[in-house]
N, C-alpha and C positions, 0 to 999 in steps of 0.2 A: 436263163434264170427267171423264175416265176416272179410276178408282181407282188410287192409286199405292202403297198399303200392301199388302204381300204377306207371306205366311208363309215364313220362311226354310227351306230344306231342312235335313234332320237333320245332314248332314255339315258344313254351314256353321255351324250352331248348335253343334255339338260342337267345332269349331275355335275358336269364340269363347269357349266355356266353358273350353277348354284354356288360354287365356291367363291365367286366374286359378288354375286347379288345378295345371297343369304349367308351372312357371316355368323349371326347369332339371332335369338328370338326378336331382338329389337329391330333387325332388318325386316322381318316379316311384318311387324307392327307398322313400320314406316311405309312399306309398299301398299298394304291394305288400306291404311288411313288415306294415303294420297289417291288411291283409286276411288275411295268414297267421296273425296272432295271433288275429283274430276267428274263424278256422276251427278253433281249438283245437289248433294245431300245438304239438308239443313239441320239434321239431328243424327249424330254419330255416336255409337256406343262401342267401347273397347272393353273386352272381358278377358282377363288373364288368370291362369292358374299355374302355380309353381314357377313363377317368373317366366312364363311362356314356354317352358319345356313340355308341359302336358297339354296346354290349350292356349291358343291365341284366336279370339273371335272378334270380328268387326261387323256390326250391324248398322246399316244406314237406310235412309228413306229416299235414296236417289232415284234415278230414272229406271234402274233395273235393266235386264237383258232379255232378248228374245231367246227362243229355244236354240236357234242356230248359233247365235253369239255366245250363249252359255257354254256350248261344246267347243267352239272355236277359240275361246279366250285362253285355253290351256295349251294351245299350240305355240311353238317358238316363233317369235317375231310377228305375232298376230296382235294388232292394236287398232283402236278406233281413233287414235290421236292425230296421226299423220297419214298422208297418202303418197307423198313424193318427197324427194330429197330436199327440195326448196322449203318444205314446211319446217325443217329443223331450225330455220332462222326466223321463224314467226310463231314460236311456241307460246301458247297460253295455257297449257296444261302441265300437270306434274310429271306424268309418265309419257313415254313416246317410243321406248325401245321394244316393248312387247316381250320382255324376258322374265318379268317377275313371277307371274302366275305359273308359267311353265317350270321355272326353277324351283318354286315352292312345292309344286305338285310332285316333283321328282324325288324329294327327300322327306316327305311327310304324308300323313293321312289328311286329305282335304275333303271337306263337305261344303257344297255351295247351294244356297237357296236364293232364287231370284224371280222377280215378277215385275213386269211393266204395268204402268197405271191403267192402260186401256185393255189389258188382258184380265180375264177372270181367274185363270189358273196360272201357276208358276212352274218353274223347273227345279228339280232336286237332283244334284249330281254328286256322286261319291267317287273319289280317285285315291288310289294308294300307290305311291311310287311310280307315277306316270301311267298307271294302268287304270282304265275306266272300269269301276266295279258295278255301278248302276246309274241309270238315268230314268227318273220317274216324273210324273206330273203330280204337283202338290198344291194344296191350298195354303198360301202364305201371304203375308202383308206386302204392300208395295215396297220395292227396294231390293237390296241384296244383303245376304248374310254369308260370310266366309268363316269357316271353322278350320283351323289348322292344328292338328293333334300329333303328338309324338314326333316332334321335329328331330331330324337326323336319325330316324329309326333304322335306316338301311346303311348308315355310315357311322359305325360305332366310334371310329377314331375322332370324327368331328364332334360327336356328342361328348366324348371324354374330355375334349379341350374346352368345353364350356366352363365358365367360372361358377362361383357359388350363386345361390338364388338371390342374395343381396346385391351382388354386382350386376347380374343380368337384369334384375328388376330396376336398378338405377339407370341402366342404359335404355330400358323401355320408357321410363319416365322422361328421359332426355328427348327421345324421339316424339313422344306424345306432346311434350311442351312445345317443341319446335313447330309441329303442325298446328297446334291450338293457338299459338301466338301469331302465326301467319294468317289465320282466318278467324278473327274475333266475332264475325257475324254468324258463325255456326255453333250450335249447341253440342258440346262434347261431354260425355260421361265416361268415367274410367272406373272399372271394378277389378279388384285383385283378391283372389281367393274368397270371393263372396262379400268383400267389404268395399264400400264406395270410397274411392280415394279422391276423385275430382268430380265436380258437377259444375261445369262452366256454362253459364247462360250467355246468350248473345249480348255483346256489349261493345264498347269502344276499345281502341288499342290500349289506352291507359288502364281502363278498368280490367281488361283481360290480364294485363301484367300484374296488377295488384291481386287479382283473384288467384293467380297461379302461385305467386311467390309468398306474399304476406301483406297484411293490411298496412304494415309499417313502411312498405315500399313506396307508398304514395308521397311521403314527404322527402324521399330521396331523389325523385325524378325531376329533371330539368328538360323542358320540351325543346326539340330541335326541328326547325322547319325551314326549308329552302327550295325554291323552284327555279330551275334554269332550263335552257333549251335541250340540254343533253342529259339532265339528271334532276329528279325530284326526290328530296329527302324529307321524310317524316319520321318521328320517333322520339326517343327519350334517352338521355344519358344521366348517370347518377352523379351526385355531388362528390367532390374529391374526398371529403371526410368519411364517406361510406365505402371507400375502396377496400377490396379484400385481397388476401394473399393468393387466392386461386382464381382461375379464369372461368368459373362456372356460369355466371350470368352475363355472357357476351353473345349477342345475337345479331347477325346480318341477314336481312331478307331482301333478295333481289327479285322483283316481280312476283312477290308472295312465295318465294322459294328460299328455304334456309341454305346458306352457303358458309364456307370457311375460306377466308382470304387473309393471309398474313400481311399483304401490302396495305389493304384497307385498315386492318387492325393497327398497323404502324401509324397511319394517318390519325386515328383516334388518340393513340398515345402521344403523338406530337402535339395535338391540341391541348392535352393535359400537361404539357411540359412545364415543370416548375411547381406544379400543384400537388403532386403525389409523393408519398414517401417511397423510399427505395424498396423495390420488390412488390409494390402495391399494384393491383389491377383494377381499373374502373369497370363498372357494369354499364352496359349499353344495350338498347333495343332499337335498331335502326332499320327503317324500311326504305329501300331504294327502288325507284321505278325508272327504268331505262328502256329505250326502244328495243324490241326483241331482236332486231337485225344487227344490233351492236354487240351482242354477247354470243358465246358458244358454250352450250351446256353439255354437249355430247363429248365429254372428256373421260369420265369414269362412270361405271354402272350405278354408283351411289348418287350421282348427280349433285354432289356437294361442292364441286369445284367448277368455277366459271372463268372463262377467258374474256376480258373486255377489250374493245378496240382501242380505247384511249385511257389507260389506267392512270397516267400521270395527271390528267385533267380531273378525273374523279377523285384522286388523292387530294388535290388542292382544294376542290369544292368541299369535300367532306371535312377536311381539317379546318378550313375557315368557318364553315357553318357551325361546327361544335364550339370553336373558340368564340364565335360571336354570341352563341347562346349562353355560354358560361359567363361572358362579360355582361350581357344584357340583364341577367338575373343576379348580378352582384356576387357571383361565385368566384370569378377571377379578379384579382386586385387591379385597379386602374390608377395609374400615376397622374392624377389630375387633382392637385390640392385646392384649386379654386372652384371645383365643381361641387354643386349642391345636389346630393343624391335625392333630396326630397322633390326636386323638379323633374326627375326622370319619369317619362311616360312609356309604358310598355308598347311595343310595336303594334300589338293587336288592338290598341285603343285609338290608333291614329286616325282611323276613318269613322269613328263613332261620333255622333252628333250629341252634344250636351243638352240635357233637358232643362227647361226653364224652372228655377226653384219656385216652389209655392210658399206663400206667406199667409199665415192665419192671423186675423185681427179680431180682438174681442170688442165689439161695438158697444157693449154695455158697461165698459170699464170707466169709472170716474175717479180721477186721482184726488179730487177734493172731498170725496165722501169719507166717512169714518171707516167704512169697510176697506177703502182703498189705501188707507195710510199704512205704510210699512211698519212692521213690528220692530221697534228699536231695542227691545230687550233680547239681545242675542244670546244671553246665557242666564241661567238662574244661579250662577255662582255668587256667593256672598263673601265679601272680604272678611277674613277673620280679624278679631279684635287684637290690638297690639298686646303682645306678651310682655311680661316683666323683664327687667334688665337682666343680662346674662349673669351678672354677679350674684343675683339672688339664688342661683343654683348652688352656690357654695356657702350660703348662710346656715349656721348651726353645726357646721362640721367641726370636730374636735381637732385643735391644732396639735401637730406632732412636735413634742418638745425634746425628743431624743437628740442627744449631742452626737454629731458625727464622729467626733474625736474618740468617744468611748467605744465605738464599734471596732472590733478586732477582725482582721482578715488573715487567712492562711497565706503565709509568704514563704513557705519552704520551697526551695527550688526542686523541680522534678528532674532528676538525673537519670532515671531508668528509661529503658526503651522497650517497646513491645517485641522487638526482634533483636537478636544478637548481631553484632557488626559483621561477623563472619557469614551470616545468612543473607546479608544484603549484597546483591550482585549488581554490577554496573550494567545498565541496559545496552545491548549491542544491536545495531541494525544488521539483521541477518539477511534480509531480502531486499532486492532492488527491482524496480520495474523498468523495462526497456521498451521504448516506442509505444507505450500503453498497450502492449500485446504480450510480452513475455515477462516472466518473473524469474530472476536469478537468485539462487540460494546456495551458499557455500556449504560443502560437506567435507568430511575428513579426507576423502580421496580426491577431491577436486570441487566441482560444482555441478548443479543441475539447472537446466533451463526449462521452465514450465510454460506451456501454452495456456494462458489464463482462461480462455473461452472453453477449450476442450476439457480442461481440468474441472471447471465448474459444471460442465455438462455431466461428467462422470459422477461428481458428488451428488448432484440433484437426481440423477437417474437412479442411483442406488437408494436414495432416500424415498423417492416416490414408489419404487418397486417394493421396498420393504413395507411402506404404508399400505399399499394395495393388497399385498399378500397376507400381511399380519393383522391388518385392520386396526392400526394404532394411530391413525392420522388425527391431528388436532386441527380445529377450525377456528377462524376468527369471525365472530358474528358481526354483521353489518347493521349499522343504525337504521339505514334506509335500504330496503331490498333492491336488488339490481335486476332490471328488466332487460332481457336480451331477445332479439327477434331473429328468426331463421326461416329458411324455406321449408317446405314440407319434407323434402328429401333429407335435409340436414336434421330436422326434428326427429325423424325416424332413427338416424344414427345416434343422436343424443339419448333417445329413449333406450336404445340397446346398450349404450355405454354408461347409463345412469348408475348402476350398482358399482362399477369400477371407479367412476368419478367420485362417488360418495366416499369411497374408501380413501381417496387422496385428500379429502378435506372439503369438497364442494357440498353445500347443503342446498338441495332443491326444495323450495317452499311450494312451488306450483309449476305444473307442466301443462301448457295449452297446445293448440294445434300449430301455432306459428310463433310461440314465444315460451321462454322459461323465466321463472322468478327465482333468483338466487339470494338466499339470506345468509350464507356463510361461505368463506373462501379458505383455501389452504393458507397456512401461516405465512409462507414466503410468496404469496400472490397478492398484489395490490388490486384495488378495485378497477383501476384503469387497465390492468393487464388481463383481466378475466376474459374479455371478449377476444383479445389477441390469442390467448392460450386455446380457447375453444375453436377459433377459426383455424389455427394451425393444426389442431387435432383433426378437424373435419377434412382439411386439405390432405393430411397424411393418410387418411382412411378412405380416400376417393376410390381406391381399387377394392374396397371391401374390408369388413372386419374379420380378422383371423378367427377361425372356428375354435381353436384350442384356447383355453382360458389363459394359459401362460403367455402365448403369443399376443393375445389381446392386451393383457396387462403390460407386457414388454413394449408394445407399440405406444400405449398411452404414456408410459414413463419416459420413453425416448422423445416423444413429441413435446411433452411438458418441459423436459429438461432443455430441449433445443430452444423453446420459446423464452424461458426464464433465465437462462444462463447469461452471465455478463458478456457483452460483446467486445470484440476487438476495437480498441480506441477509447476504452473506458479507463479513467484514472482511478487507481486504487491506493488507499492509504496503507501505511506500513502494517497496521493491524489487519486490514483486509487481505493483504498479500500473505501474511502468516497464516490466516485462516484458510486461504485457498490451498497453500502448500500442505498444511497439517491435515486438512480435510481430505485432500487427494490421497495421501499415503495411509489414511485410515480406511480407505476403500478396499474392497475385496480384490479388485483388479485395477490398480492405479495406472497401469502402463498404457492402456488404450481408452479412448472415449467410447461412448455407447455405439458410435458408428464405426468402430474399429480403426480409428486413426490414433497415432501416437500422441500422448499427452505431455511427455517430457523426454529430454535427452540428457545424457550424462557426459561430462567432459572431465577426464582424469587429469591430475597434475602432470603426469608423464606426457599426455598428449599436448598439453600447453607448452611443456618444456621443448618438445620436438618442434613446435612452431618457431621457437626462438633459437633453436640450434643453428649454428653456422654450417 
């Protein structure tokens, strides 16, 4: 029997490896940005076209590569980061696997220009689908420029699975923010379709956070600092009142590498225990430094998962550090009634030496001179003269001599009624609320049991959908405009949704780069609920805005109905219960909620009789 096992060609093996390394354009952005950081660059430019589907270009001023390295870097498992297996446990660079460039070159058109500082000429290489097209000498600036065009050109199935440009662009922003936050000393510039999206100058950690998200972020941050033998923690957490419904602004960096770790996230949530509303997620930006030999990064090609030697100790240190910071800055309540908060001294003041106060004395001052006498005329107010007696106000008035007895009044009894007696009906309590969750309403055939939250969702959903499509929404004007702050990515979503939101009743007075000014709200939205409604909407649209107008309007109506519907556990008066029941059955489809869950059930008298049958 002939042998059937054979060694795969390199270009096939590279395409297989690309399935893990390069999942979408954001993966290319991540790998190229990390290579630029490892090259020691101080200025990195990211240029994107069509959300990375047409072009991803990264230009840096790093060390560059020689002619031999420029050709060898596209081979599998070729890297300058490690030399032997032991180096895996003393990593100080982003990459080490040597798979990224080979995988990218296998599924795209790649053009690389590189030059070292001591060389006069650089190298220009063009590769298409793992095939070297050309290699020339070129006059280029110091550093390296990678251009990746037509991603997945030779794998149509993978290209068809890419999401819309909005979704892919948001993933690219996420990867860019992660690298930029980890390296605040590097100048990053980001261009998309010719427009400058970010221009981040070298700064501190805090300033980099503020520059990326918004200027309003500064007042939300609480510093966290702790140094131990096994772990150093620096960073910031947000105050509990600024917690959001989504987990967008949560960043862990271990040795300047972004990671995802559910166990450490649980430690942060434990520190906020009792301070957050149900379902709220705090924002945090935490930089952890641990010895490289205590972590294992070589778990997944994306290198976002890390194994720690002693996770339980890290959990305890992280939890206590955040809890300490929240208490130190009076964010968490302290049960000490005898304590005077005015006497608290921040920890970073404890080693400062107080300066001797300076006293200025006027040697020429003479208290006995005329000029030195204080002015005793404190006011130029003159006391008004005494007015006449109050009885003088009534002097000269003509007395009223009319006799009260001569005045006649109508004393005929009113026996008629506005309504006939047969039209007056005795009010009957038709609805009852059970456990602040269900509304029971009797009908001829038995009774119906209505889920109050789902029923209200259906009512609001149809109201909002009608307002958006027919443009008949009414707004309540605010006396004082409402200022709401969002990140750059969230502002782009709001800008795209602005016409539809205006149809629901929102009135946008002004739209800035990181904030909106709202001067009018829908009738059934209070001022305190405006931010909640918009945050819920942005959370529901994380996977992108539907392309069709109906799907977009449908998503907005569902999100707003979910945010504004009465919740389970809310007490309703009899009038409110009747309004819910009547409003539900006035809907076009009262049987299900907007999320296709039943809103009510019917129990017939026959069914109840069967329950009591012997």
